[in-house]
C-alpha positions, 0 to 999 in steps of 0.5 A: 435430347428429346425434341420436346425438351428442346422445345421447352428450352426454346420456350423458356429462352424466348421471353428472355431474348424478347425482354432484353431486345425490347429494352434495347430498342426502347432505350435507343428510341428514347435516347439515340446514341452519338456513335456506333460504338455506343450502340455496341456498348449498350448491346454488350452491357445488356448481353451480360445479364441476358446470358445469365438469364439464358443459362438460368432458364436452361438450368430450370428447364433441365431440372424440371425435366428430370422431375416432371417434364420427362413423364409429362412428355409420355402422355398424350394431349388429353392426359396433359390437359387432365394433369393441368386441371388436376394441378389447379385443384386445391390440396383437399380436391387432389384425391378427386383429380387422381381418381379422374386420372385413373379413369382416363387411363382406362378410356380407349379411343382418342375422341373418347379420351378428349371428351372425358378429359374436357368434361373432367377439366370443366368439372374441376373448374366448377368444383366448390372450394372449401367453404364455398365461393361466398368467402372468396367473394366476400374477401374480394369485396373487402379487398376492393374497398380497402384498396379504394380507401387506402389511397385517399387516407394515406395520401392525406397523411403523407403526400405522394404516398397515396398511389403506393398505398392503394396499389400495395393494399390492392396487390396484397389483397388480391394475393390473399383472395388467391390464397383463400380461393386455393384453400391454402392455410397460412402457416409460418414454417420458418418464423425467423426468416419470415419475421425478418422479411416482414420487418424489412417490408415495414421498414421500407414503407416507414422510410419511404413515408419519412422521405416523402414527408421531407420531399413530397411528390418525389415518388413517380407513379410508376415507381409507386406501383412497382414498389407496391407490387414487389413488396406485396410479392415479398410478403406473400412469398414469405407468409403464404408459401406452403410448408411442402414447398419451403424445402429444407429449413436451412435455406431460409435461415441461411438466406436471412443471415446472408442478407443481413451480412450483405446490407450492413457493411455498405451502410457502416462503410459509408459512415466512415467518410473516406474515399477508400471506404466510399469506393469499397461501399459502392463495390459492395453495393453492386456486387454484394447482392449477386454474391449473396444470392449465389452463395446462399443457393450454392451452400443450401444445394451442397448441404441439402443435395436438392436443386429445389431447396437451393433455388428456394434459398436464393429466393429467400435471400432475394425477398429478405435482402431487397426490402432491408437493402432498400430501407437502409439505402434510402435512409443513408441516401436521405442523410447524405443528401441532407448533408451535401446534396450528393448520392450514395456514390458521391455524385451530385443529385439534381433533386430529391427524386434522384435519391429515391430513384437510385434506391429503387433501381439499386435494390429492386432492379439490380436484385431481380435482373442481375442477382436472381440468375446468380441464385439459379446458377449457384443452385445448379452448382451446389446441387451438382452431385444431388441425386435425381428427384424421385418422381412418383407418377400419379395416374393421368399425369399428376406427379409428386416429387420427393 
């Protein structure tokens, strides 16, 4: 193994370790334990998802190295700088970037190469976008105005939802501006799964609004901003992903079917009313999302023979499953709380805010923290027999994977 690849693996693993160690330290500082065994138990509980993420980061680096990293490691520093600058260009400017990369290949002398690479990188930043910067500036101004107006308007209609509305419009508008700046056309390469994600996001907003109309001020500020961010991200991934990055159409459709199969059974089981059904529903609720993402990625990788396709299937499963699971889970939690004041698992809820927090943590924490690494692991196993990606090196370091 090359030293550069080893450093890439360390760089990918470091944020994982830092995040989980920081979470452990903050949790212990906020709620000191009574015995050493409790500290060990918390460490073991956090070590499990940390180990999953470390394995996932290793797999991602391994496949990135086969596709792109090995070629980039052969370039000198000016070549890497120019390759990074070309990568930031919109698609209609890539030909210019390729020409500059070809010019760099003919430049001799380290100082001359640095001067040329720096001048090209600066020119890449100054290149006019499609239609110029005025459309981007106009979109940014309209986005800021919409975000500022959304909070008071929605907050007046639904108390407690104003911060969410302002944050959601702001995040979504920022992503739209980014798409315009990158001169990326919005297409729907997989209309069915995309529509399902949009429906899930709409249901999430609608059910949250109904909940807050019944129980105002039960959504915390942190929860409102976090929910807005993840919903905007789900929409952007579903709508604005370029067709070239969507991979095999099987992945998104498979993910949509798997997500529906995951979210419906626990809701139906909870309506049965027996202890056995409640226990099975809770088990499904905990282990269903990781299994769904793992199987979606595994099957897509095994059929499509591509690690990228299988990872994308796992991501599609996540952005489909999370909104639908949250909407159905919160609706069921609201019904259960109105009947006897209990949560989905039968525990007594101190107030309505606990019901909303449980829905948020169950769908928007479990899926990113526990389920997403299972998608990467499933992708690695599903694409185990896939052929290495064919990398066509462009002059100066740009690469195209096929």
